N, C-alpha and C positions, 0 to 999 in steps of 0.2 A: 818487283813489287806491283808495279803498274800493271804490267799485262796480266797478274795472278789476279788483281782485283777484277778486271774486266771481265777475265774469263769466269771467274767465281760469280760474278752478279749476273751475267749473261747467258750462263750455260742453261739454266732451268727456263723453259719455254713460257712457263705462268708468270716467272718474274720479269720476263721481258713485257708480256702483256699488262703487269701492274704498274711498270714504270712508264710503258709507252702510250697505254690504252685507257687507263683508269683515270689519268689525270684529265683528260678530255671529257668523259664520262661526267667526272665532277662537275667540271666546271659548267657544262651544259646543265646538269641538275640544279647545282648552287646559282647559276645564273638566272634560273626561272623561279626558284623557291626563296632565295634570299633577296627579298625586296619589302619596302615599307610603303608601296604604293598600295591604296585601298580601291579596287573597283568594284562595281556590282554588289554593293551592300545590300543585304535583304532588308528590305524596308515595309514595314505597314503603315497604311495612310488611315486616319481616323478622321473621317471629314463627316463633322456631324453638322455642318453648314451647309454644305451642297450648292453652294453658289458659283457663280463663272469665278470669282477671285479665288476661291478656295481650291478649285479645278486647276487655275492658272498656276497657282502655289505648288501644288502637287505635281502640275507637269514639269515646272521649274528644277524641281529636284530630280524626277526620273528621267528628266531629257539631259541630266548632264553627266550621264556614263557612270555615276558614281553610285547611284541608289536606284534598285530594283524593287518594283514593287511586287513584293511576296504573299501579300494578304491584305484584306481590307475590312478589319473588323468594324462591326457596328456599335461597339460599346467599349467603354474604357476597360472592363474586367476582361473582355476578350483580349485587347492589345496586352494587358499586362500579363495574361497567360501564355500569349506568344514570345514577350521577352524571358519570361520564366524558362521555359523550356527550350530557349535557344533556337527557335524558329525564326526569329528576326533579331536584327542587330539594333535597329532603331525603330521608332514610331514618329511619326509625322501627326500631330493631333491639332484640330481646328474644330472649335466649338462655335454653336449657333452666334449669329450676329457677326462672325469674321467679314463676310463680304460687306455688310453696312458699315462697319468700322473704317475698312480702307477706303471704301467711297465717300464717306464722311470727312469728318474733323478729328474722328478718335484715331486711337492706334490700335490695328489688328492684332490680336495675341495668337501667335503660333508657336505651339510647344514642341521642342524635339526631345524625346526619351530614348536614350544611349544606353546600351548595356555596358556598364563600365568594368566587368569582370577583366577584360583585355584593355587595360588603361591605353596601351598604346594606339590600338585602333579606335578606341573612343576618341581620344584627341585628334587624331587624323580625321575623323568623321566629323567633328564638332567644327574643325577648321573649314571643312567642305561647306558644311552648311551654313557658317558664317558668312563666308564669300557668296554662296547663292541668294542667302536672304538679304545682302547688302545691295547685290544687284537688282534684287528684284523690288525692293524698297526705293531704290533710286528711279526706277521705272515708274512704279505707281505715284510717288511725289510729282513727277512731272507731267501725269495724266492728270493728277488732281488740280495741278495749279493751271493746267491748260483748260479744263471744265469750268474753272472759277473765273476765268478771263484774265489772269495774270502772266500767261505766258511761262515759259519754262523757268523754273528757279535758278537763279545766279550762283553758281558755285563760288566760294571763297578758296576752294583749296581743290587742286585734282592731283591724284596721286597715279603716278604712270609707273608702275613697278618693272623691272627688267632684270633678271637673274643671268648675270653671267657664267659663261663655261658650261652650263647646264640649263638651257633655254625653257625647256618643257618640264623642269624640277622633278625628272625622273630620278628614282632610286637605283635603277640599274648601272646606269654610269659610276655611280658612286661606290657601289659593292663589288662591281665585276673585277676593278682593277685590285681590290683588296682580297677577293678569293682566289686570284692569283699568288698574291702573296702567303696567303695561309697554304695553300697546295705546295707551296714549294719550300715551305717551313717543314711540313710534316713529313714529305717526301725526305728531304736530306737528313732531317733529325733521326727519322727512323734507320736510314741506311748507315748513317755515320755511327750510330748509337750501337749497332750490330759489329760494327768493323773489326774491334779489338777482341771485343769479348766472344766473339764465334771463334778467332783463333785459340782461345783457352779452352772452349769447350771440345774443340776438334783435336787438341793437343798438338797443333802446330806452331803455338807460340814459341815453344822451345828452339825449334828448328829454325825460326826466323832470328831469334837472339843471337844464335851461333855463328850466323852469318856476318859479314864484315859492313852490313848496312847500319848507318848512321841513324839518331834519332829524326833528324829533318827529313832524310830520305825516306824513313819510314812513314812519316806523318804525310809528307807530299804522296808517297804512292798510295795510301789511304785515301787521301783527300781529292786528288786528281780526277779519277772516274767519277766520283759524284758529283764534281763541279759541271763536267762535262754532261752528265745526265741531268743536272739542274738546269743548264742552259737549254737542253734540248726540250725540256719540260716547260720552260719559260716561253719558247719561241711557239711551241705547238699551242698552249692554252692561249698566249696573246693573239695568235691567229684566230682562233675561235671567238675571242672577246670582239676582234675588230673587224671580222668578216661575216660572223654570225650574229652576234649581238649589235653589231655596227657601233661600238663604242670608239671615240674618236680618239686617235693618238697623233695629238698636236704638237708634242715634244720631240727632240732629238733622240732618235733610237740608241746612238752611240751613248749618251748619257743614262738609257736604262741600262744598257748592257753593262756599263761601269759600276753602276749602283747595284745590280745584280750580283756582280763579282765580290762586292765588299758584303752583301747580305749574307751569301753563299758561305763565304769565310767564317762569318759570326754564327751561322747556323750549325756549319760543320764542325767547327772547333767545340761548341757546346755538345754537338753529338759524340764528338772523339773523347772529349772530358767523362761523359756519362759511361762510354764504353769502359774507359780505366778505371773507374770507380765499381763497375758491376763484375759480377761472377758467372752469371749466367746470362742468356738473351731474355728470360722472361724477368729478370731484375731489371735490365736494360730498357725492356717494353715499358714496364712500370715506370721507371724513372722518367722515360720519354713522356710520358702522358702527364707526369705531375710537373713537368717543364711545359707542356704546350699548353695547358689551360690557362695557366696565368699570363703567358706570352699573348695568347687570344683577346683576353678580358683585359688587360693592362696595355694595349695597343691602341685604343680607339678605335678600332673595327666596329665595336657594338655600341660601346658607352663613350660619350665625350670626355677626354681626359680633363678638360678642364672644369668638370663638373665633378671629380673626385677629390677626396680630401687632401689637402697640401703634402701629408706626408707620402699618401700614395702615387702623387705625382711625381715625387722624387724617385719612387722607386721604378717609375716608367723609363726613366732614362738608361736604366739598364737592359731594356729590352729592344733588340734589334728590330722586331717586328714595327715598333713604333715609328722609326726612322724610314724603314722601308716604303710602311703605307703611305707616309706624306709625299715621299718622292715618288712613287709609281703614281698615284693619282695626281701630283703635280704635272708629271710629264705627260699623262693621258688626257685630263681634261683641260690643264690650264696651259700647257705647251712652255713652261718654264723649265729652266736648266741648272747648272752648276752654280750658277753666279747668284742664284736667289737660295738655292736648295745647299748650299755648301755647308751648313752647320749640320744638316742630315746626314752628309756624306762623313765629315769628320765623325760624327758620334759612332757610323758604322765601323769606320777605319780603326777605331780605339777599341770598340767591343771586339772586332774580329781578330785584331792582333792580341788582345788580352787572352780571348776563349783559347786561340791555338797555342799560345805561350803556355797556358795552364795547362792544357792536355798534353803537349809536350813534356813539360816538368812532371806532371802526374805519372805519364807513362815511364820517364826515368827512374821515378821513385819506386815504382811497381817492379820494375825490373833489375834493379840494383843488387 
């Protein structure tokens, strides 16, 4: 059974390319595409004051590598039209008197208009703008105090933030390990969901049933090739993540190999169960799709689980991807191992054993 599955899987050259080449191409594409970092935001500067202070403020924004000047409208109506047409994502507006207010004792009013149709991008842009304006404000307060002969203002509190595990706060080190888990899930689910239903469509299931092979041997023969393929994909994709995207692998690689095996058992058991309840490969593909989307949405890959309703959070405990994401990100970024991640390992053990047992029982019922 094991040799038969290998021959059947690799005899088609296109299938070999799909299994070995496509995951590498996908992680390259997703590694660049799946990111929440916002750079070079198209920005319009409406400077109606035209003072040294207003130009300094505009330069502070555009010099941060986050904002690029795409237009310099002369009136508020022109700036509004640029936002409406999507030509710019934000507008920096400074009205007459801005420079005098900054030099004097008043507060300079700088307005930032942001396109809120994309709420995620808008919130990130506002965060960038807040940090830039706070730094600029501290500089101007110091300059004002020096001009008035009071020296530099004394700070009662100084915040020195430090981000552990991801010092530059880039989103790629967070998302790329997650992409590895997603690609592994899709590949193994699709392959295993076709395993038994393909035998039904080809009419060879009866020939297998008359052989002295047992249920356990049948399941192992079907699953083992996909486990090997899964490990090959993990090593290939992880190599791209480490050597191409320079994602740090701080943890023990043996812990990652062990977790991958448990994760593969869960996914392959789910795929085999789908294969036992499907009559055609088309049904298996559609059922796999209905499993894939909830797995992704309820894993914490896109949306934090803590922000979900309580009853939804309970459902996520049935999702193997939830546990593996915590493990792979912890091993890659934090360098932690089994001593801390053991609850996630236990979850994968339980789900893997349950899914494989359910697939074996379902196969016995279908063939009784």
